[in-house]
Backbone as a chain_set.jsonl record, in Angstrom:
{"seq": "XXXXXXXXXXXXXXXXXXXXXXXXXXXXXXXXXXXXXXXXXXXXXXXXXXXXXXXXXXXXXXXXXXXXXXXXXXXXXXXXXXXXXXXXXXXXXXXXXXXXXXXXXXXXXXXXXXXXXXXXXXXXXXXXXXXXXXXXXXXXXXXXXXXXXXXXXXXXXXXXXXXXXXXXXXXXXXXXXXXXXXXXXXXXXXXXXXXXXXXXXXXX", "coords": {"N": [[1.004, -0.979, 0.147], [0.519, 2.665, -0.605], [2.061, 5.078, 0.602], [0.093, 7.512, 0.537], [-1.965, 6.235, 0.888], [-2.255, 4.252, 2.991], [-1.794, 6.599, 4.878], [-4.239, 7.989, 5.181], [-5.885, 5.47, 5.71], [-4.89, 5.333, 7.907], [-5.862, 7.546, 9.364], [-8.312, 7.556, 9.011], [-9.467, 5.468, 10.438], [-8.584, 6.453, 13.026], [-9.977, 8.495, 13.465], [-12.873, 6.972, 13.351], [-12.669, 5.459, 15.578], [-12.338, 7.218, 17.973], [-14.628, 9.158, 17.533], [-16.367, 7.01, 18.104], [-15.721, 6.153, 20.75], [-16.021, 8.369, 22.02], [-19.207, 9.211, 21.072], [-19.892, 7.124, 22.843], [-19.193, 8.12, 25.278], [-20.668, 10.281, 25.75], [-23.018, 9.292, 25.696], [-23.269, 7.899, 28.284], [-25.335, 6.97, 31.35], [-25.769, 8.445, 33.608], [-24.062, 7.867, 37.175], [-25.598, 7.168, 40.472], [-25.342, 8.643, 43.384], [-25.983, 8.14, 46.849], [-25.465, 9.141, 50.417], [-24.221, 8.743, 53.824], [-24.382, 10.519, 57.243], [-23.097, 8.566, 59.417], [-23.161, 8.612, 63.562], [-21.757, 7.241, 66.116], [-22.739, 6.761, 69.315], [-23.129, 7.354, 73.169], [-25.729, 6.14, 75.025], [-28.995, 8.272, 76.021], [-28.956, 8.819, 78.175], [-26.548, 9.102, 79.892], [-25.297, 10.772, 77.779], [-23.205, 13.179, 78.824], [-21.08, 15.47, 78.797], [-18.56, 14.986, 79.809], [-18.943, 11.484, 79.899], [-18.93, 11.459, 77.539], [-16.681, 11.628, 76.364], [-14.978, 10.545, 77.77], [-15.916, 7.614, 76.649], [-15.309, 7.921, 74.125], [-12.924, 6.709, 72.86], [-13.827, 3.394, 73.051], [-16.338, 3.825, 71.45], [-15.065, 4.339, 69.417], [-13.943, 2.252, 69.039], [-15.532, 0.353, 68.61], [-17.209, 1.31, 66.767], [-15.913, 1.12, 64.61], [-15.615, -2.001, 64.854], [-18.086, -2.916, 63.786], [-18.343, -1.525, 61.407], [-16.96, -3.357, 60.123], [-18.278, -6.124, 60.198], [-21.151, -5.303, 59.103], [-19.525, -4.66, 56.354], [-18.926, -7.781, 55.691], [-18.795, -10.468, 53.755], [-21.16, -12.148, 55.163], [-23.28, -10.215, 56.137], [-23.563, -8.987, 53.35], [-24.31, -10.87, 52.034], [-26.889, -10.92, 53.028], [-27.596, -8.433, 52.964], [-28.467, -7.986, 50.009], [-30.373, -10.564, 49.669], [-32.448, -9.172, 50.635], [-33.371, -7.238, 48.75], [-31.251, -5.141, 48.322], [-29.482, -4.13, 45.648], [-27.621, -2.828, 44.722], [-24.073, -1.313, 45.249], [-22.812, -0.806, 48.323], [-20.437, 1.018, 50.968], [-19.66, 1.371, 54.416], [-17.357, 2.961, 55.954], [-15.205, 3.922, 58.894], [-14.649, 7.545, 59.861], [-11.831, 8.884, 58.626], [-9.179, 11.25, 59.556], [-7.988, 12.947, 57.699], [-5.068, 11.39, 57.549], [-3.061, 9.867, 55.409], [-1.146, 8.142, 55.901], [-1.07, 6.513, 58.256], [-4.624, 5.362, 59.641], [-6.476, 7.841, 61.084], [-8.535, 7.549, 63.345], [-10.218, 9.769, 64.841], [-12.763, 10.883, 65.953], [-15.908, 9.273, 66.799], [-17.434, 8.215, 63.923], [-18.655, 7.636, 61.1], [-18.826, 6.391, 57.388], [-22.018, 6.113, 55.415], [-22.407, 4.707, 52.462], [-23.633, 4.367, 49.012], [-23.936, 3.045, 45.585], [-24.86, 2.908, 42.562], [-25.413, 2.447, 39.082], [-28.495, 2.768, 38.369], [-31.078, 4.845, 39.747], [-33.58, 4.339, 41.933], [-32.851, 1.391, 42.691], [-30.377, 2.833, 44.291], [-31.397, 3.987, 46.492], [-32.806, 2.164, 47.587], [-31.277, 0.19, 48.566], [-29.636, 1.473, 50.137], [-31.596, 2.58, 52.416], [-31.523, -0.247, 53.364], [-29.431, -1.579, 53.622], [-28.497, 0.735, 55.695], [-30.764, -0.056, 57.831], [-29.952, -2.912, 58.312], [-26.608, -1.667, 59.767], [-28.191, -0.8, 62.06], [-29.547, -3.204, 63.213], [-27.489, -4.798, 63.104], [-25.767, -3.152, 65.111], [-27.109, -3.036, 67.352], [-28.173, -6.122, 67.831], [-25.507, -7.385, 68.631], [-24.882, -6.297, 70.596], [-26.996, -7.274, 72.627], [-26.383, -9.152, 72.171], [-24.231, -9.615, 73.71], [-24.959, -9.243, 76.264], [-25.837, -6.047, 77.137], [-27.532, -4.227, 79.275], [-30.203, -2.56, 78.281], [-30.152, 0.067, 78.527], [-27.996, 1.288, 78.61], [-26.265, 0.712, 76.228], [-25.0, 1.281, 73.486], [-25.927, 3.519, 70.503], [-26.361, 4.508, 67.131], [-26.317, 7.019, 65.585], [-28.216, 8.707, 62.236], [-27.431, 10.559, 60.115], [-27.544, 13.754, 57.627], [-28.381, 12.86, 55.399], [-27.835, 12.569, 51.802], [-29.44, 11.713, 49.799], [-30.565, 10.438, 46.59], [-28.166, 11.383, 44.634], [-27.239, 12.083, 41.262], [-24.249, 11.823, 39.481], [-22.067, 12.536, 37.357], [-19.769, 12.683, 36.228], [-16.862, 14.745, 34.697], [-17.923, 15.031, 31.818], [-17.262, 17.161, 29.657], [-14.358, 17.151, 30.555], [-13.614, 14.59, 30.078], [-14.397, 14.264, 26.985], [-12.661, 16.305, 26.161], [-9.593, 15.253, 26.855], [-10.052, 12.484, 25.426], [-9.919, 13.721, 22.958], [-7.517, 14.919, 22.02], [-5.892, 12.67, 22.875], [-6.557, 11.536, 20.237], [-5.687, 13.366, 18.437], [-3.095, 12.731, 18.739], [-2.34, 10.085, 18.47], [-3.437, 10.512, 15.435], [-1.344, 11.77, 14.78], [1.253, 10.562, 14.67], [0.159, 8.511, 13.467], [0.68, 9.036, 11.025], [3.067, 10.13, 10.496], [4.46, 8.043, 10.676], [3.298, 6.117, 9.113], [4.505, 7.945, 6.778], [7.023, 7.431, 6.066], [9.47, 6.207, 3.678], [10.926, 4.348, 2.534], [14.417, 4.16, 1.674], [16.224, 2.887, -0.802], [19.155, 1.167, -0.958], [22.276, 1.422, -2.135], [23.705, -0.569, -4.503], [26.612, -2.462, -4.565], [29.123, -2.567, -6.814], [31.273, -4.881, -8.065], [34.707, -5.108, -8.903], [36.414, -6.42, -10.808], [39.673, -7.621, -10.616]], "CA": [[-0.097, 0.148, 0.208], [1.306, 3.683, -0.824], [2.083, 6.122, 1.728], [-1.134, 8.62, 1.453], [-3.353, 5.211, 0.962], [-1.95, 4.492, 4.264], [-2.145, 7.764, 5.933], [-5.504, 8.049, 4.661], [-6.536, 4.854, 6.273], [-4.932, 5.598, 9.551], [-6.484, 8.864, 9.632], [-10.228, 7.54, 9.079], [-9.239, 4.661, 11.655], [-8.507, 6.494, 14.28], [-11.409, 9.099, 13.564], [-14.16, 6.285, 13.718], [-12.295, 4.964, 16.569], [-12.198, 8.658, 18.681], [-16.107, 9.398, 17.501], [-17.028, 5.904, 18.846], [-15.72, 6.41, 22.233], [-16.614, 10.109, 22.499], [-20.577, 8.954, 21.671], [-20.433, 6.469, 24.602], [-19.276, 8.823, 26.755], [-21.814, 11.08, 25.631], [-24.455, 8.565, 26.214], [-23.291, 7.368, 29.118], [-25.687, 6.686, 31.874], [-25.215, 8.849, 35.087], [-24.101, 6.619, 38.304], [-26.382, 7.46, 40.931], [-24.756, 8.225, 44.325], [-26.592, 8.473, 48.569], [-24.483, 8.694, 51.338], [-25.248, 9.658, 54.928], [-23.14, 10.228, 58.028], [-23.397, 7.366, 60.982], [-22.206, 8.911, 64.695], [-22.306, 6.123, 67.092], [-23.021, 7.879, 70.704], [-23.858, 6.639, 74.182], [-27.303, 6.678, 75.58], [-29.168, 9.55, 75.891], [-28.632, 9.208, 79.742], [-25.234, 9.154, 79.806], [-24.746, 11.755, 77.135], [-22.844, 14.584, 78.947], [-19.396, 16.095, 77.76], [-17.266, 13.899, 80.276], [-18.581, 10.757, 79.94], [-18.578, 11.154, 76.318], [-14.733, 12.403, 76.518], [-14.305, 9.123, 78.499], [-15.915, 6.356, 76.045], [-14.968, 7.953, 73.145], [-12.213, 5.548, 72.469], [-14.695, 2.672, 73.087], [-17.119, 4.256, 70.387], [-14.31, 4.216, 68.046], [-13.535, 0.84, 68.775], [-17.232, -0.429, 68.353], [-17.574, 1.469, 65.264], [-14.666, 0.045, 63.749], [-16.185, -3.374, 64.76], [-19.316, -2.685, 63.366], [-18.277, -1.469, 59.931], [-16.42, -4.25, 59.59], [-19.221, -7.035, 60.3], [-21.758, -4.983, 58.093], [-19.43, -4.817, 55.23], [-18.638, -9.116, 55.846], [-19.899, -11.172, 53.128], [-22.445, -12.714, 55.564], [-24.584, -9.068, 55.841], [-23.143, -8.514, 51.69], [-25.511, -11.674, 51.458], [-28.58, -10.799, 53.693], [-28.531, -7.011, 52.136], [-28.46, -8.835, 48.466], [-31.387, -11.213, 49.094], [-33.621, -8.193, 50.977], [-33.492, -6.244, 47.96], [-30.072, -4.083, 47.654], [-28.786, -4.85, 44.334], [-26.051, -1.545, 44.61], [-22.923, -1.295, 46.175], [-21.725, 0.02, 49.183], [-19.739, 0.62, 52.111], [-19.355, 1.439, 55.573], [-15.869, 3.217, 56.693], [-14.668, 5.201, 59.428], [-13.483, 8.833, 58.935], [-10.013, 9.287, 58.379], [-8.75, 12.471, 59.749], [-6.597, 13.594, 56.72], [-4.07, 10.948, 57.547], [-2.944, 8.884, 54.595], [-0.074, 7.233, 56.027], [-2.414, 5.733, 59.196], [-5.839, 5.864, 59.83], [-6.736, 8.66, 62.313], [-9.783, 7.914, 63.629], [-10.5, 11.033, 66.152], [-14.461, 10.997, 66.164], [-16.628, 7.764, 66.246], [-18.264, 8.912, 63.014], [-18.644, 6.607, 59.799], [-19.579, 7.327, 56.219], [-22.546, 5.332, 54.405], [-22.905, 5.131, 50.985], [-24.461, 3.769, 48.236], [-23.779, 3.822, 44.54], [-25.293, 2.385, 41.183], [-26.236, 3.169, 37.68], [-29.826, 3.139, 39.038], [-31.927, 5.755, 41.103], [-34.439, 3.078, 42.628], [-31.405, 0.546, 43.58], [-29.402, 2.854, 45.043], [-32.177, 4.459, 47.578], [-33.429, 1.166, 48.135], [-29.773, -0.524, 49.277], [-29.052, 2.707, 51.259], [-32.436, 2.401, 53.516], [-31.557, -2.072, 53.771], [-27.811, -1.374, 54.449], [-29.062, 1.285, 57.058], [-31.488, -0.94, 58.203], [-28.816, -3.703, 58.534], [-26.266, -1.391, 60.282], [-28.917, -0.409, 63.295], [-29.873, -4.277, 63.782], [-26.032, -5.375, 63.825], [-25.398, -3.29, 66.658], [-28.404, -3.705, 68.606], [-27.888, -7.545, 68.361], [-24.302, -7.74, 68.884], [-24.669, -6.038, 72.237], [-27.75, -8.003, 73.013], [-25.789, -10.889, 72.784], [-22.984, -9.433, 74.523], [-25.84, -8.695, 77.614], [-25.459, -4.874, 77.639], [-28.223, -3.452, 79.482], [-30.528, -1.942, 77.511], [-30.146, 1.289, 78.883], [-26.115, 1.421, 78.272], [-26.52, 0.119, 74.675], [-24.396, 1.995, 71.985], [-26.336, 3.54, 69.243], [-26.284, 5.09, 65.874], [-27.129, 7.948, 64.921], [-27.928, 8.285, 60.741], [-27.881, 12.122, 59.543], [-27.394, 14.417, 56.449], [-28.807, 11.465, 54.119], [-28.122, 13.077, 50.742], [-30.669, 11.166, 48.794], [-29.747, 9.605, 45.593], [-27.306, 12.213, 43.613], [-26.193, 11.89, 39.959], [-22.764, 11.728, 39.463], [-21.765, 11.913, 35.531], [-18.189, 13.431, 36.052], [-16.151, 15.765, 34.086], [-17.373, 14.709, 30.491], [-16.005, 18.275, 28.991], [-12.851, 16.899, 30.614], [-13.218, 13.444, 29.238], [-14.171, 14.544, 25.511], [-11.292, 16.989, 25.828], [-8.853, 14.459, 26.967], [-10.192, 11.524, 23.879], [-9.567, 14.707, 21.318], [-6.225, 15.228, 22.628], [-5.574, 11.122, 22.309], [-7.018, 11.396, 18.537], [-4.677, 14.02, 17.447], [-1.601, 12.553, 19.246], [-2.672, 8.937, 17.248], [-3.335, 10.497, 14.41], [0.185, 12.502, 14.363], [1.953, 9.518, 15.316], [0.033, 7.156, 12.244], [0.4, 10.264, 10.054], [4.172, 10.275, 10.556], [5.035, 6.201, 10.848], [3.091, 5.801, 7.119], [5.303, 8.682, 5.197], [8.484, 7.497, 6.017], [10.081, 5.678, 2.811], [12.347, 3.223, 2.552], [15.381, 4.193, 0.674], [17.013, 1.221, -1.287], [20.689, 0.739, -0.554], [22.91, 1.171, -3.227], [24.484, -1.825, -4.933], [27.98, -2.233, -4.573], [29.366, -3.175, -7.811], [32.508, -5.332, -7.859], [35.347, -4.73, -9.631], [37.488, -7.596, -11.438], [41.155, -7.027, -11.164]], "C": [[0.978, 1.139, -0.175], [0.739, 4.128, 0.399], [1.264, 7.072, 1.842], [-1.971, 7.514, 0.925], [-3.17, 5.01, 2.522], [-2.003, 5.281, 5.27], [-3.694, 7.854, 5.865], [-6.739, 6.726, 5.43], [-6.388, 4.867, 8.048], [-5.9, 6.665, 10.11], [-8.501, 8.283, 9.982], [-10.185, 6.347, 10.146], [-9.076, 4.947, 12.982], [-9.767, 8.587, 14.359], [-12.596, 8.666, 14.192], [-13.952, 5.592, 15.639], [-12.698, 6.011, 17.915], [-13.797, 8.78, 18.315], [-16.71, 8.235, 18.237], [-16.858, 5.712, 20.607], [-16.245, 7.037, 22.706], [-18.544, 9.816, 22.504], [-20.845, 7.864, 23.112], [-19.931, 6.887, 25.446], [-20.433, 9.502, 26.964], [-23.242, 10.677, 26.137], [-24.562, 7.913, 27.46], [-24.219, 7.523, 30.335], [-24.992, 7.291, 33.9], [-24.814, 7.72, 36.387], [-24.773, 7.578, 39.917], [-25.497, 7.081, 42.998], [-25.646, 8.841, 45.945], [-25.594, 8.186, 49.458], [-25.214, 9.522, 52.718], [-23.781, 9.455, 56.253], [-23.819, 9.02, 59.476], [-22.542, 7.703, 62.687], [-22.655, 7.472, 65.795], [-21.555, 7.246, 68.695], [-23.938, 7.013, 71.549], [-24.94, 6.908, 74.068], [-27.835, 7.89, 75.85], [-28.864, 9.898, 77.335], [-27.208, 9.481, 80.264], [-24.284, 10.242, 79.038], [-24.011, 13.0, 77.421], [-21.507, 14.057, 78.568], [-18.594, 15.05, 78.388], [-17.642, 12.192, 80.325], [-18.77, 10.333, 78.55], [-16.743, 10.962, 75.535], [-14.17, 10.872, 76.593], [-14.346, 7.655, 77.289], [-15.963, 6.535, 74.653], [-13.741, 6.715, 71.925], [-13.001, 3.786, 72.253], [-15.447, 2.857, 71.954], [-16.549, 3.817, 69.13], [-14.231, 2.934, 67.615], [-14.898, 0.212, 68.098], [-17.689, 0.125, 67.096], [-16.726, 1.048, 64.188], [-15.181, -1.664, 63.496], [-17.759, -3.275, 63.519], [-19.247, -2.575, 61.272], [-18.231, -2.555, 59.323], [-17.233, -5.493, 59.155], [-19.946, -6.326, 59.03], [-20.942, -4.559, 56.627], [-18.604, -6.613, 55.102], [-19.709, -9.874, 54.665], [-21.604, -11.628, 53.717], [-23.607, -11.383, 55.156], [-24.29, -8.755, 54.233], [-24.986, -9.196, 51.558], [-27.21, -11.261, 51.922], [-28.929, -8.94, 52.709], [-29.362, -7.328, 50.231], [-29.999, -9.465, 48.628], [-32.754, -9.853, 50.225], [-33.861, -7.268, 49.998], [-32.083, -5.263, 47.302], [-28.934, -4.385, 46.934], [-27.639, -3.736, 44.309], [-25.071, -1.979, 45.524], [-22.762, -0.522, 47.041], [-21.523, -0.181, 50.064], [-20.049, 1.567, 53.261], [-17.705, 1.678, 55.901], [-16.236, 4.386, 57.623], [-14.169, 6.728, 59.044], [-12.149, 8.828, 59.39], [-9.721, 10.672, 58.388], [-7.903, 12.806, 58.825], [-4.863, 13.207, 57.357], [-4.06, 9.581, 56.506], [-1.907, 7.678, 54.693], [-0.977, 5.699, 57.149], [-3.787, 5.914, 59.56], [-5.648, 6.561, 60.675], [-7.995, 8.972, 62.466], [-10.508, 8.737, 64.989], [-11.706, 11.045, 67.06], [-14.769, 9.467, 66.061], [-17.657, 8.129, 64.907], [-17.856, 8.238, 61.541], [-19.363, 7.572, 58.547], [-20.618, 5.937, 55.793], [-22.509, 5.634, 53.321], [-22.707, 4.0, 50.277], [-24.325, 4.029, 46.927], [-24.347, 2.516, 43.691], [-25.549, 3.169, 40.041], [-28.336, 3.712, 37.952], [-30.319, 4.071, 40.573], [-32.326, 5.106, 42.201], [-33.506, 2.606, 43.756], [-30.81, 1.001, 44.417], [-29.835, 3.347, 46.298], [-32.19, 3.396, 48.293], [-32.334, 0.263, 48.621], [-29.278, 0.745, 50.125], [-30.065, 2.564, 52.357], [-32.229, 0.626, 53.855], [-30.462, -1.453, 54.527], [-28.055, -0.673, 55.617], [-29.677, 0.521, 58.099], [-30.444, -1.871, 59.171], [-27.559, -3.004, 59.883], [-26.778, -1.495, 61.905], [-29.134, -2.389, 64.032], [-28.624, -4.767, 64.26], [-25.656, -4.563, 65.286], [-26.391, -4.0, 67.578], [-28.188, -5.517, 68.541], [-26.803, -7.841, 69.27], [-24.575, -7.14, 70.667], [-25.986, -6.932, 73.11], [-27.222, -9.36, 73.685], [-24.648, -11.075, 73.828], [-23.485, -9.073, 76.362], [-25.592, -7.26, 77.97], [-26.907, -4.753, 78.042], [-28.671, -2.532, 78.551], [-30.272, -0.091, 77.709], [-28.331, 2.346, 78.689], [-25.51, 1.049, 76.865], [-25.548, 1.661, 73.927], [-25.632, 2.47, 70.911], [-26.386, 4.406, 68.268], [-26.825, 5.621, 65.305], [-26.941, 8.35, 63.557], [-28.48, 9.98, 60.631], [-27.276, 12.277, 58.357], [-27.31, 13.422, 55.382], [-28.833, 12.82, 52.77], [-28.878, 12.933, 49.268], [-29.743, 11.324, 47.979], [-29.525, 10.717, 44.454], [-26.795, 11.614, 42.614], [-25.038, 12.021, 39.927], [-22.523, 11.563, 38.033], [-20.52, 12.027, 35.442], [-18.05, 13.959, 35.192], [-16.779, 15.589, 32.46], [-16.891, 15.469, 29.55], [-14.506, 17.907, 29.356], [-12.651, 15.347, 29.638], [-13.248, 13.039, 27.713], [-12.581, 14.964, 25.418], [-9.998, 15.852, 25.669], [-8.907, 12.976, 25.686], [-9.731, 12.337, 22.934], [-8.394, 14.739, 21.091], [-5.349, 13.542, 22.29], [-5.752, 10.989, 21.166], [-5.844, 12.172, 18.347], [-3.34, 13.826, 17.569], [-1.627, 11.384, 18.009], [-2.639, 9.166, 15.651], [-2.542, 11.38, 13.578], [0.492, 11.463, 14.172], [1.614, 8.424, 14.129], [0.565, 7.99, 10.801], [2.459, 9.868, 9.527], [4.893, 8.583, 9.971], [4.24, 6.001, 9.423], [4.085, 6.191, 6.298], [6.446, 8.207, 5.319], [8.446, 6.421, 5.001], [11.489, 4.838, 2.702], [13.361, 3.846, 1.743], [16.585, 2.945, 0.077], [18.492, 2.156, -1.939], [21.514, 0.293, -1.97], [23.719, -0.244, -3.373], [25.92, -1.777, -4.883], [28.886, -3.138, -6.258], [31.251, -3.896, -7.575], [33.279, -5.805, -9.345], [36.428, -5.822, -9.452], [38.164, -7.267, -11.35], [41.445, -8.192, -12.289]], "O": [[2.159, 0.792, -0.159], [-0.298, 3.891, 1.02], [1.283, 7.711, 2.894], [-2.953, 7.997, 0.361], [-3.938, 5.607, 3.277], [-2.212, 4.9, 6.422], [-4.23, 7.709, 6.963], [-7.942, 6.888, 5.637], [-7.152, 4.613, 8.979], [-6.565, 6.573, 11.141], [-9.401, 8.555, 10.776], [-11.2, 6.389, 10.84], [-9.274, 4.181, 13.925], [-10.009, 9.411, 15.241], [-13.26, 9.244, 15.053], [-14.78, 5.383, 16.526], [-13.361, 5.524, 18.83], [-14.362, 8.25, 19.272], [-17.609, 8.512, 19.031], [-17.662, 5.265, 21.425], [-16.959, 6.796, 23.68], [-19.217, 10.064, 23.504], [-21.682, 7.88, 24.014], [-19.993, 6.311, 26.532], [-21.127, 9.455, 27.979], [-24.162, 11.288, 26.681], [-25.619, 7.405, 27.833], [-23.946, 8.668, 30.694], [-24.288, 6.838, 34.803], [-25.456, 6.669, 36.387], [-24.231, 8.63, 40.254], [-25.235, 6.036, 43.594], [-25.866, 10.05, 46.016], [-24.904, 7.17, 49.378], [-26.114, 10.356, 52.811], [-22.774, 8.746, 56.272], [-24.846, 8.972, 60.153], [-21.491, 7.128, 62.972], [-23.757, 6.977, 66.031], [-20.582, 7.956, 68.95], [-24.904, 6.318, 71.233], [-25.371, 7.727, 73.256], [-26.974, 8.766, 75.936], [-28.569, 11.038, 77.691], [-27.057, 10.249, 81.214], [-23.132, 10.576, 79.317], [-24.022, 13.896, 76.577], [-21.014, 12.98, 78.232], [-17.971, 14.255, 77.684], [-16.732, 11.487, 80.76], [-18.794, 9.14, 78.246], [-16.101, 10.408, 74.642], [-13.365, 10.245, 75.905], [-13.407, 6.899, 77.038], [-16.468, 5.69, 73.913], [-13.823, 6.231, 70.796], [-12.647, 3.089, 71.302], [-15.279, 1.907, 71.189], [-17.057, 3.237, 68.171], [-14.347, 2.465, 66.483], [-14.941, -0.365, 67.011], [-18.483, -0.495, 66.389], [-17.022, 0.698, 63.045], [-15.164, -2.337, 62.465], [-17.931, -3.865, 62.452], [-19.782, -3.184, 60.346], [-18.935, -2.931, 58.386], [-17.065, -5.968, 58.032], [-19.499, -6.629, 57.924], [-21.67, -4.127, 55.734], [-17.631, -6.639, 54.348], [-20.94, -9.874, 54.653], [-22.699, -11.547, 53.16], [-24.469, -11.418, 54.278], [-25.186, -7.996, 53.864], [-26.084, -8.713, 51.282], [-28.28, -11.317, 51.315], [-29.917, -8.482, 52.136], [-30.374, -6.954, 49.638], [-30.865, -9.021, 47.875], [-33.957, -10.113, 50.24], [-34.625, -6.361, 50.329], [-31.963, -4.826, 46.157], [-27.82, -4.753, 47.306], [-26.638, -4.075, 43.679], [-25.207, -2.836, 46.397], [-22.53, 0.637, 46.697], [-21.968, -1.203, 50.587], [-20.719, 2.567, 53.0], [-16.928, 0.738, 56.069], [-17.016, 5.328, 57.477], [-13.436, 6.996, 58.092], [-11.657, 8.762, 60.517], [-9.946, 11.341, 57.38], [-6.782, 13.007, 59.29], [-3.908, 13.955, 57.569], [-4.746, 8.569, 56.648], [-1.785, 6.679, 53.983], [-1.291, 4.536, 56.896], [-3.968, 7.096, 59.853], [-4.666, 6.277, 61.36], [-8.605, 9.975, 62.094], [-11.184, 8.24, 65.89], [-11.792, 11.15, 68.283], [-14.11, 8.632, 65.442], [-18.833, 8.308, 65.224], [-16.754, 8.417, 61.022], [-19.983, 8.635, 58.514], [-20.117, 4.813, 55.826], [-22.567, 6.824, 53.008], [-22.025, 3.009, 50.537], [-24.526, 5.216, 46.669], [-24.282, 1.353, 44.091], [-25.851, 4.362, 40.045], [-29.017, 4.708, 37.71], [-30.064, 4.003, 41.776], [-31.726, 5.149, 43.274], [-33.316, 2.956, 44.921], [-30.465, 0.308, 45.374], [-29.051, 3.299, 47.245], [-31.745, 3.382, 49.441], [-32.837, -0.653, 49.271], [-28.267, 0.574, 50.806], [-29.514, 2.396, 53.445], [-32.96, 0.25, 54.771], [-30.482, -0.963, 55.656], [-27.883, -1.296, 56.665], [-29.145, 0.446, 59.206], [-30.181, -1.675, 60.357], [-27.497, -3.663, 60.921], [-26.13, -2.034, 62.802], [-28.859, -2.673, 65.197], [-28.45, -5.121, 65.426], [-25.338, -5.138, 66.327], [-26.431, -5.045, 68.228], [-28.037, -6.009, 69.659], [-26.934, -8.375, 70.371], [-24.366, -7.788, 71.692], [-25.776, -7.185, 74.297], [-27.346, -10.089, 74.669], [-24.252, -12.04, 74.482], [-22.768, -8.786, 77.321], [-25.128, -7.089, 79.097], [-27.68, -5.171, 77.18], [-27.894, -1.759, 77.99], [-30.282, 0.728, 76.789], [-27.9, 3.499, 78.675], [-24.316, 1.151, 76.583], [-25.746, 2.863, 74.104], [-26.313, 1.524, 70.515], [-26.504, 5.511, 68.798], [-27.712, 5.246, 64.538], [-25.759, 8.471, 63.235], [-29.568, 10.454, 60.96], [-26.582, 11.386, 57.867], [-26.348, 13.218, 54.641], [-29.618, 13.768, 52.767], [-28.925, 13.58, 48.221], [-28.653, 11.887, 48.086], [-30.348, 10.975, 43.575], [-25.983, 10.702, 42.775], [-24.784, 12.72, 40.908], [-22.767, 10.476, 37.51], [-20.001, 11.437, 34.494], [-19.032, 13.934, 34.45], [-15.99, 16.102, 31.667], [-16.211, 14.988, 28.644], [-13.564, 18.258, 28.645], [-11.801, 15.107, 28.78], [-12.638, 12.119, 27.168], [-11.634, 14.369, 24.904], [-9.489, 15.61, 24.574], [-7.87, 12.558, 25.171], [-9.112, 11.821, 22.004], [-8.036, 14.592, 19.923], [-4.363, 13.417, 21.563], [-5.0, 10.123, 20.72], [-4.855, 11.504, 18.045], [-2.48, 14.396, 16.897], [-1.135, 11.569, 16.896], [-2.107, 8.442, 14.81], [-2.686, 11.726, 12.406], [-0.091, 11.07, 13.162], [2.454, 7.592, 13.787], [0.769, 7.446, 9.716], [2.877, 9.46, 8.444], [5.638, 8.297, 9.033], [5.014, 5.615, 8.546], [4.599, 5.508, 5.412], [7.173, 8.657, 4.434], [7.548, 5.595, 5.165], [12.709, 4.948, 2.822], [12.781, 4.143, 0.698], [17.529, 2.388, 0.638], [18.767, 3.064, -2.724], [21.435, -0.741, -2.634], [24.246, -0.85, -2.44], [26.373, -0.712, -5.302], [29.032, -4.355, -6.376], [32.173, -3.324, -6.994], [32.889, -6.423, -10.336], [37.098, -6.098, -8.456], [38.148, -6.166, -11.901], [42.473, -8.154, -12.967]]}, "num_chains": 1, "name": "protein.A"}
């Protein structure tokens, strides 16, 4: 294939692939996210500042254990059986420490995400119920008196919010990659092989 036709073929393929990927990005469905803040607190009868400060370490430990239990395969299976088809997570809030977890407060974040708005909200409600039930059942098994049980207060529910990301940034990056690919293909296909000169042997 001659150099001009090779260049035309490369440019056509590059434009077709770039346009196809760009169309997929433009038509992609948004991802719905719903999140809330979970605060592990002492009972209302013991909610004074002194008692809260004294039990802060125990509350953080309880929140860490409950978060691991809620994220275990057993609870995930229960959530799925109850109709929770979206992905969810429950993690303690790390106070800006990337090297080692810094859990200064007994506070966690419950987050759910999926491409379907109804599924996201339904899974959020199921996961929240499982969290509260797990915390209560573990304390019942430990025979903690009802008036001394730790409770989970769920607040700041965001509701299902669509997150589409930055389409303009994605399309701009795609266009840049397309230009680089087209330029590289144009340069490679334009090179012509220069035939080497034959050396004539001189007989003596």
